[in-house]
C-alpha positions in Angstrom: 76.5 116.7 143.9 74.8 113.6 142.4 73.2 113.9 139.0 70.1 111.8 138.7 67.0 111.1 136.7 65.7 114.6 136.6 68.2 115.4 133.8 66.7 112.9 131.3 65.4 114.7 128.3 64.5 111.9 125.9 62.1 109.0 126.6 63.8 105.6 127.1 62.0 102.8 125.2 61.3 99.7 127.3 62.0 98.9 130.9 65.3 97.1 130.2 67.7 97.4 133.2 71.3 97.9 132.2 74.3 97.4 134.6 76.3 100.4 135.8 79.9 100.8 134.6 81.5 99.7 137.9 79.1 96.7 138.1 80.1 95.5 134.6 83.8 96.0 135.4 83.5 94.0 138.7 81.8 91.2 136.7 84.7 91.3 134.2 87.2 91.0 137.0 85.4 88.0 138.6 85.2 86.3 135.2 88.5 87.1 133.6 90.7 88.2 136.6 94.0 86.6 135.5 93.7 87.4 131.8 95.5 90.4 130.3 93.3 93.5 130.1 95.8 96.1 128.8 98.9 96.0 126.7 100.8 99.2 126.3 103.9 99.4 124.1 107.0 101.0 125.7 110.3 102.0 124.1 113.3 101.2 126.2 116.8 101.8 124.8 115.6 101.3 121.3 113.7 98.1 122.1 109.9 97.7 121.8 108.5 96.2 125.0 104.9 95.5 125.9 103.6 96.3 129.4 100.8 93.9 130.4 98.2 94.4 133.1 95.6 91.8 134.1 92.0 92.6 134.9 92.6 91.9 138.6 95.7 94.1 138.7 93.8 97.0 137.1 91.0 96.6 139.6 93.2 96.5 142.6 95.2 99.5 141.5 92.0 101.4 140.9 90.8 100.4 144.4 93.9 101.8 145.9 93.4 105.1 144.0 89.7 105.2 144.9 90.8 105.0 148.6 93.1 108.0 148.1 90.4 110.0 146.3 87.9 109.2 149.0 90.4 110.4 151.6 90.7 113.7 149.6 86.9 114.2 149.9 85.7 112.9 146.5 82.2 111.6 146.7 79.4 110.2 144.5 78.6 112.7 141.7 81.8 114.7 142.0 83.6 115.4 138.7 87.2 114.1 138.3 89.1 115.3 135.1 91.5 113.0 133.3 93.7 114.8 130.7 96.4 112.7 129.0 97.0 110.2 126.3 96.0 106.6 127.2 98.3 104.9 129.7 98.0 102.5 132.6 97.5 105.5 134.9 94.7 106.8 132.7 92.9 103.4 133.0 93.4 103.2 136.7 92.1 106.7 137.2 89.0 106.0 135.2 88.1 102.8 137.0 88.8 104.4 140.4 86.4 107.2 139.6 83.7 104.8 138.6 84.1 102.7 141.7 83.5 105.8 143.8 80.3 106.6 141.9 82.0 109.9 140.9 81.9 111.3 137.3 84.8 110.8 134.9 85.6 113.9 132.9 88.0 112.9 130.1 89.6 116.0 128.5 91.4 116.2 125.1 95.1 115.9 125.8 95.8 118.8 123.4 93.8 121.5 125.2 95.6 124.6 126.5 95.6 125.9 130.0 92.8 128.6 129.6 90.6 126.0 127.9 91.1 123.5 130.7 90.6 126.1 133.3 87.2 127.1 131.8 86.0 123.5 131.7 87.2 122.8 135.2 85.3 125.8 136.5 82.1 125.0 134.6 82.1 121.3 135.8 83.2 122.2 139.3 85.9 119.5 139.1 87.6 118.4 142.3 90.7 116.6 140.9 92.7 116.9 137.7 94.8 114.0 136.5 97.2 115.0 133.8 100.2 113.9 131.7 103.5 114.2 133.6 105.0 116.6 131.1 102.2 119.1 131.6 102.1 118.9 135.4 104.0 122.2 135.9 101.4 124.0 133.6 98.4 122.7 135.5 99.5 122.6 139.1 98.8 126.3 139.7 95.2 125.7 138.8 94.6 124.5 142.4 94.9 128.2 143.4 92.8 129.5 140.5 89.9 127.1 140.3 87.6 127.0 143.3 87.1 123.5 144.6 90.0 121.9 142.6 91.9 120.1 145.4 94.8 118.4 143.6 96.5 118.1 140.3 98.1 114.6 139.9 100.5 113.3 137.2 99.4 109.9 135.8 103.0 108.8 135.6 106.2 109.3 137.6 107.8 112.7 137.0 110.4 115.0 138.5 108.9 117.6 140.8 105.3 116.3 140.3 102.8 114.7 142.6 102.1 111.4 140.8 99.4 108.8 141.0 101.9 106.2 141.9 103.1 108.2 144.9 99.6 108.6 146.4 98.4 105.0 146.3 97.7 103.7 149.8 98.6 100.1 150.5 95.3 99.5 152.4 92.5 101.5 150.7 89.4 102.4 152.6 86.4 103.5 150.7 82.7 102.5 150.3 82.1 100.7 147.0 79.5 102.9 145.3 76.2 101.5 144.1 75.1 104.2 141.6 71.8 104.1 139.8 71.9 103.4 136.1 70.4 106.9 135.5 73.2 108.6 137.4 75.9 110.5 135.5 78.9 108.4 134.8 80.9 110.4 132.2 80.9 114.1 131.4 82.4 114.3 127.9 83.2 117.6 126.4 83.0 117.7 122.6 85.9 119.3 120.8 86.7 119.6 117.2 85.5 121.6 114.2 82.8 123.9 115.5 84.4 125.9 118.3 81.3 125.3 120.4 82.4 122.9 123.1 79.5 121.3 125.0 79.5 119.0 128.0 77.6 115.8 127.1 76.1 114.1 130.1 76.2 110.3 129.7 74.7 108.1 132.4 75.6 104.5 133.2 72.7 103.2 131.1 73.8 105.3 128.1 77.3 103.6 128.1 76.4 100.0 129.0 73.4 99.9 126.7 75.7 100.9 123.9 78.4 98.4 124.9 75.9 95.6 125.0 74.5 96.6 121.6 77.9 97.0 120.0 79.0 93.5 121.1 75.8 91.9 119.6 77.0 93.1 116.2 80.8 93.1 116.5 81.6 89.6 117.7 84.5 89.9 120.1 85.6 87.3 122.7 88.3 86.6 125.3 90.8 85.4 122.8 90.7 88.7 120.8 93.6 91.1 121.0 92.4 94.6 120.0 94.8 97.2 118.8 93.7 100.8 118.6 95.1 104.3 117.8 91.9 106.0 119.1 92.5 107.9 122.3 90.3 107.2 125.3 89.4 110.9 125.9 87.1 110.7 122.8 83.9 108.8 123.4 84.6 106.5 120.4 87.9 105.5 122.0 86.5 105.2 125.5 83.5 103.1 124.6 84.5 101.1 121.5 88.3 100.6 122.2 88.6 100.6 126.0 85.4 99.5 127.6 83.9 97.2 125.0 86.8 94.7 124.9 86.8 94.6 128.7 83.1 93.6 128.7 84.0 90.3 127.0 87.4 89.5 128.5 89.5 90.6 125.5 92.7 92.7 125.7 93.3 96.3 124.6 96.5 97.6 123.2 96.8 101.4 122.6 99.5 103.1 120.6 99.9 106.4 118.9 103.0 105.1 117.1 101.7 105.0 113.5 105.2 104.1 112.2 105.4 100.9 114.2 101.8 100.0 114.2 102.2 96.8 112.1 105.2 95.8 114.2 103.2 96.2 117.4 100.3 94.3 115.8 102.5 91.4 114.9 104.1 91.4 118.4 100.8 91.1 120.2 99.1 88.8 117.7 96.4 91.4 116.9 93.0 90.1 115.8 91.1 93.4 115.5 92.3 96.9 114.6 90.1 99.9 115.6 91.1 103.2 114.1 90.0 106.3 112.3 89.7 106.6 108.5 93.0 108.4 108.2 94.8 105.1 109.0 92.9 103.1 106.4 93.3 105.8 103.7 97.0 105.7 104.3 97.1 101.9 104.3 95.2 101.7 101.0 97.5 104.3 99.4 100.5 102.1 100.4 98.9 98.9 99.2 97.7 100.5 96.0 101.2 101.7 95.2 102.6 98.3 95.9 100.0 96.6 93.7 100.7 99.0 90.8 104.4 98.4 91.0 104.1 94.8 89.9 102.4 93.2 86.9 101.9 90.0 88.9 100.2 91.9 91.7 98.1 93.9 89.3 96.8 90.7 87.7 96.1 89.1 91.0 94.1 92.2 92.2 92.1 92.1 89.0 91.4 88.4 88.7 92.0 86.8 92.2 91.9 89.7 94.7 91.3 87.5 97.7 94.4 85.4 97.1 96.4 88.7 97.0 94.5 89.7 100.2 95.6 86.6 102.0 99.2 87.3 101.0 98.9 90.9 102.3 97.3 89.7 105.6 100.0 87.1 106.1 102.8 89.5 105.6 101.4 92.5 107.5 99.2 91.1 110.3 99.5 87.3 110.3 96.8 84.7 109.9 95.0 85.3 113.2 93.9 88.8 112.1 90.1 89.1 111.7 88.9 92.5 110.6 89.2 96.3 110.8 86.8 98.7 112.5 86.5 102.3 111.4 84.8 105.3 113.0 85.2 108.9 114.1 84.9 110.3 110.6 83.7 109.1 107.2 85.6 106.2 105.5 85.8 106.8 101.8 83.8 104.2 99.9 86.7 103.6 97.5 88.9 102.6 100.3 86.3 100.4 102.0 85.5 98.7 98.7 89.2 98.1 97.9 90.0 96.5 101.2 86.9 94.4 101.1 87.7 93.3 97.5 91.0 91.9 99.0 88.9 89.9 101.5 89.9 92.3 104.4 86.7 92.9 106.3 86.0 96.5 107.4 83.2 97.3 109.8 82.4 101.0 109.7 80.6 102.6 112.6 78.6 105.8 112.9 77.6 107.8 115.9 78.2 111.0 118.0 79.4 111.9 121.4 75.7 112.5 122.3 74.8 108.8 121.5 77.6 107.2 123.6 78.6 107.0 120.6 77.6 104.2 118.2 74.3 104.3 116.3 75.0 102.1 113.3 77.7 99.5 112.3 78.1 98.0 108.8 78.9 94.4 108.2 82.5 93.6 107.2 81.5 93.1 103.6 78.6 95.5 103.2 78.3 97.6 100.0 80.9 100.5 100.1 79.4 103.8 101.3 77.0 102.5 104.0 77.5 102.7 107.7 75.1 99.8 108.1 72.0 99.2 110.1 71.1 100.6 113.5 72.3 98.7 116.6 69.8 96.6 118.5 67.6 98.9 120.5 68.5 102.0 118.4 66.0 103.6 116.1 67.0 105.7 113.1 64.8 107.7 110.8 65.3 110.4 108.1 63.5 113.7 108.7 61.8 115.4 105.8 63.6 113.5 103.0 64.0 115.2 99.7 63.4 113.7 96.3 66.7 111.7 96.7 65.7 110.4 100.1 68.1 112.6 101.9 67.2 114.4 105.1 68.5 114.9 108.6 69.2 111.7 110.5 67.3 111.4 113.8 68.0 108.8 116.5 66.4 107.4 119.5 67.5 104.7 122.0 68.9 104.0 125.5 72.3 105.3 124.4 71.1 108.8 123.8 72.6 111.3 126.2 70.8 112.9 129.2 71.5 116.4 127.8 74.1 119.1 127.7 75.6 120.0 131.1 74.2 123.3 132.5 72.8 124.1 129.0 69.0 123.3 128.9 68.5 125.6 126.0 70.9 123.7 123.7 69.4 120.4 125.0 65.9 121.4 124.0 67.1 122.4 120.5 68.6 119.0 119.7 65.5 117.0 120.7 62.2 116.8 118.8 59.0 117.2 120.8 58.6 113.4 120.8 62.1 112.7 121.9 64.2 112.1 118.8 67.8 113.3 118.8 68.8 115.5 115.9 72.2 114.4 114.8 72.9 117.2 112.3 74.0 114.7 109.7 72.3 114.2 106.3 71.6 110.7 105.2 69.3 108.2 103.5 68.1 104.7 104.3 68.0 102.0 101.6 65.4 99.2 101.3 67.4 97.0 103.6 67.5 99.6 106.4 71.1 100.5 105.8 72.1 104.1 106.4 74.2 106.1 103.9 75.6 109.5 105.0 76.1 112.6 102.8 77.7 115.0 105.2 77.0 117.5 107.9 73.8 119.5 107.4 75.4 122.8 108.3 78.2 122.2 105.8 76.0 121.5 102.8 76.3 124.0 99.9 72.9 124.9 98.3 73.5 126.3 94.8 71.2 128.8 93.0 70.0 125.9 90.8 68.8 124.0 93.8 71.6 121.4 93.5 73.2 120.3 96.8 76.9 119.9 97.2 78.5 118.0 100.1 82.0 119.3 100.8 83.3 116.0 102.0 82.8 114.4 98.6 84.7 117.2 96.8 87.4 117.2 99.5 88.1 113.5 98.9 88.7 114.0 95.1 91.0 117.0 95.6 92.9 115.3 98.4 94.0 112.6 96.0 96.2 115.1 94.2 99.7 114.3 95.6 100.7 118.0 95.8 97.7 118.8 98.1 98.4 118.1 101.8 95.2 119.5 103.2 91.9 120.8 101.7 88.8 122.5 103.0 85.8 122.9 100.7 83.1 125.4 101.6 80.4 127.8 100.2 81.3 131.4 99.3 79.4 134.1 97.5 80.4 135.2 94.0 78.3 138.0 92.4 75.7 137.5 95.1 75.3 133.7 94.4 76.6 130.7 96.3 79.5 128.7 94.7 81.9 125.9 95.6 85.2 127.2 96.9 88.3 125.5 98.4 91.3 126.4 100.5 94.3 124.3 100.0 97.5 123.8 102.0 100.1 122.3 99.5 102.7 119.7 100.1 105.6 122.2 99.8 108.2 119.5 99.6 106.7 118.1 96.5 106.2 121.6 95.0 109.8 122.6 95.7 111.0 119.6 93.8 109.3 121.1 90.8 110.8 124.6 91.4 107.6 126.1 92.9 108.3 128.1 96.1 105.7 130.9 96.3 101.9 131.1 96.7 101.2 132.5 93.3 103.1 129.8 91.5 101.5 127.1 93.7 98.0 128.4 93.0 98.6 128.3 89.2 100.1 124.8 89.4 97.4 123.4 91.7 94.5 124.9 89.6 95.6 122.9 86.6 95.8 119.7 88.8 92.3 120.5 90.2 90.8 120.9 86.8 91.9 117.4 85.9 90.8 115.9 89.3 87.3 117.5 89.0 86.5 115.4 86.0 85.4 112.7 88.5 82.7 115.1 89.8 79.4 116.2 88.4 79.9 119.7 86.8 77.8 121.5 89.5 80.1 120.1 92.2 83.3 121.6 90.7 85.2 124.8 91.4 84.2 127.0 88.4 87.5 128.9 88.1 90.7 129.8 89.8 89.1 132.6 91.7 87.4 129.9 93.8 90.8 128.5 95.0 92.7 129.9 97.9 96.2 128.5 98.7 97.4 129.0 102.3 101.0 128.8 103.5 100.4 127.2 106.9 98.6 123.9 107.8 95.0 124.2 109.0 94.4 124.0 112.7 92.9 120.6 113.5 91.2 118.8 116.4 93.0 115.8 117.9 90.9 113.6 115.6 92.7 115.5 112.8 89.6 117.2 111.5 90.0 120.7 110.3 88.4 123.3 112.6 86.2 124.7 109.9 84.9 127.7 112.0 88.4 129.2 112.0 88.5 129.5 108.2 85.0 129.7 106.6 83.8 133.2 105.9 87.1 134.6 107.2 89.7 136.5 105.1 92.6 134.3 104.2 95.8 135.2 102.5 96.1 134.0 98.9 
């Protein structure tokens, strides 16, 4: 089944013609064929090795796999699922699917079999590529999912059909010439809401976003990008995998946080693309290091950029250029501290439905802003309040076609004149820079009319060392809304202080929270200990490490 222009739900401004994904990849191979496209760290007998693959090698391997897929009956518009962490096999599978004009369906590597089965049925997928250690779990689905022809492991594995076993030496398949409005990627959202939706992204959506990103974030063939963002999220797929390939740069992926800096030094990293969790941890480490020395404290106060150069030289070497953050809010304190050291941080904002990037800040923008809209993207704030806050609406060539098989939800997220409702609250300053306040559905409206954004309170409470995880939400007390919090403590730290049960933990943490709340306006604070719940198990989280709020809010939880 080919998915075409009849699915477009929002008007596209202008008549600009964007390339398709396979067309841009073919151009990259012609231009940068012998340059390294992918670098993947491997551990062999305690040694750190880097596997390198050139643009031409990636293209040729993908051509061979496309030949096998074609022989198995995969045609233009067919859905092919890819479920694993980034690897050479993942990249080969994605490029092969694009060369056939089929639809790549990246799935979160952490999904369980019933979830995967439901999505495969809904999307009518024909092939599933998976991680080798999960092959035995998913192989039986060929008998349970109608139309699913094969399950293939992306790496060699015992008792598994692997991608490397099926590659023909002489592939035969017709190189597809899809239309820019044809579906290229079917990306299922996963995360905090429990309401997974299939986001339909056409070739135009993706390549328009790539082109706009690279007009703002200057990347070239000499850049070596290091990322921890998996490619099965749209942020990872677009910003960390495809965008560098557009300009001849190389991409290195790792999920090895412990050895991230070692890997960066080994490859000569120039740009790191990550989620805020990494930068929050980096700043905690740097801050502790600065506070441990009078000389470093004085440098940070009076000559921060000299200190920053020393930090950069030690951690990442002189060739390093800047950080990119996305996927969740970066706290302004962390952005400001890194920028004070002269370490540029570009913060992006977007959603799966917008392919994903809408705005990107400059490396040294004021802390708190996600910057101006990308070229070709329009942003406006709907029905702003007295403070200028309202729902952020977006329009541009990167906005999705709609939700797969869900026209009702599609209609709900578009205004009558074609603006996409992001569900985020924000304001625009006089320079056109966007500042976000939080998710519209998470906002707490108090009886006084004051608005509380949970993300702000969570940041302050998370700074307490004995709090490992925190969720701030609205609950009713005597019929009125109030700010409440659930906390999962750092039990190791508490046990060092002789605290081993929930009652003691709650008493101890409440005293800590009372102090921490002094940084918040009174109306944003937890009023009393009754608003605090302490849990004995970590919160369930998405693979982006966001707490799945729907599992906890308005549900009874053990104190």
